[in-house]
N, C-alpha and C positions, 0 to 999 in steps of 0.2 A: 325326424329326418335321418339321424345317425343310424337308427334301427333299420330303416329301409335300405340304406347304403350297405350295411353289414349283411342284411338278408340277401341283397342282390349279389354281393361278393360270394356269399356261401352258395347260392344257386349257380353262379358261373363256375366256381370250383368243382361243384358236383358234375356239371355238364361236361367240363373239359376232361373229366376222368374217362369219358367214353370215346375221346378222340385220341387215338394212339398211332404212333408211327410204326411202320413195318419193322419187324425184328431183323437184325443182321445175323441170320443163322442159316446155314446150309447143311445138308447131310453129306458126309463123306468129304474126301479130298477133291478140290476143284481140278478140272482138267488142265487149268493154267497155273496151278500151285507151283511155287518155287521148287518144290521137291521133284516135280515132273521133268525139270530141265537141268537143274543144278544139284550138286551133292550138298546135302545138309546133314552133318553128323548128328547122331542121336542126342548128344549132350548139348549141342548148339540149338537143335530143334526144341528141346525141352525148355531152354531159357527163353527162346523166342515165343513159344506157346504161353509160358507163364507171364512174361513181361511185356509182350508186344502185340500178340494176336487179337486181344479184345478191341483194339483200335485200328490195327493194320492187317486185318484179314476179313474174310466173309463169315467168320464164326466168333461172335461175341458171346461171352458168358455173362449174363446179365445179373446185377445185384438185385436184392429185394426191392430197393427203392425205385427201380425202373418202373414199378407199377403205379407210381404217383406222378400225376401231371402237375405242373409243367416240367418236372425233372426228366421224364422220359424224352421230351422234345429236346432238352439241353443235351442229354446223353447222345441222342440220335445225331444231332448236329456235330457233336464232338467226334463221333465215330466216322461220320461221312467225311469230315475234314481230314481225319487220320488216314482213311482209305484213299482220299484224293492225293495225299502226299506219298504214300507207300502202301501197297496192298500185296502182301505175300501170297494171297490166294490168286492173284492175277499176274504175278511177277513174270511168268513165262511169256506173257504177251509184250513185255517191254522190249524195245530195241536194245541191241548190245550197248549202245552209248548210254541210254537211259538206265539200263540195269547197272552198268559200271558206276554211274553217278549216284544212284540210290544206295549201292553198297558202300560207296565212299561216305555218304551221309550217315548210314547205319554205324559205321566205325566211329565217325566223329561224335554222333549222338551218345553212344554208350561210353566212349572214352572221356568226353567232356561232361557227361552226367546230365545232359538236358533231356534225356529220355531214359526211362519213362517219365512223363510229366509229374511234377510235384503234386498237382491236384489229383492225379490218378493214384498216387502212392498214399494219400491220406486214408483211403478206404482199402486199398490193395497193397498193404505193407509187404506182402510176400513177393510182389513184383519188383521190389528194389533189387538192383543188381549188386552183388558182391564184387569187389575189385577183380577177383579171378574170373568171374562170369563176364564182366565187361571186357576183360582182356581176351577171353575165349571168343566171344562174339566178334570183337574188333579184328582179331587175327583171322578168323574165318572169312569175314567180309572182305578184308584186304586181299587174302589169298584168292578168293573167288573173283574179286574185281580184276586181278591181274591175269586170270585165266580167260576171261571173256575177251574175245577178239572183236575189235571194232572194224568193220569193213573199210577198205581203202577208200579214200575220198571223203569220209566223214571226219569232222574235226576231232582232235583228241580231247578227252576230258581234261579240264583244267584250263584250257584256252578260253572256253566260254561254257558256263554251266547252264543247264536248264533250270527253271525256277524250282525253289525248294518246295 
């Protein structure tokens, strides 16, 4: 009986290797990329690319273990959740209010150290922000946040935030 169960599990594991989620990869810079609407200095862009873009853009650099199911499904879900929260490849589509709020969150995330996620850093140690990099990104985000004008009639950020 145990042998049949183990054989069935092995068959299921083999079969699921052929059921793969779509890769989060595009060619070139999206027409809605943050850089098409806002200034992103090269040093800030380099930090964002190294530490944020795998989960917060339309261009993920996949690790070798993405080829193993069910790991790829877990990674895909994590990437989709990250993009739902903030997508630098679609940032130009955000309303001024939402853009300001997201930039405020970027500053908080890097200053308080809750981004990049610890689980991401286990494998991507190079994505860990040095204090000076966190400061650089936070200052850029704060500066850009203050430059974005929210049209009259919309409530000011801070009075009521959109969901994280």
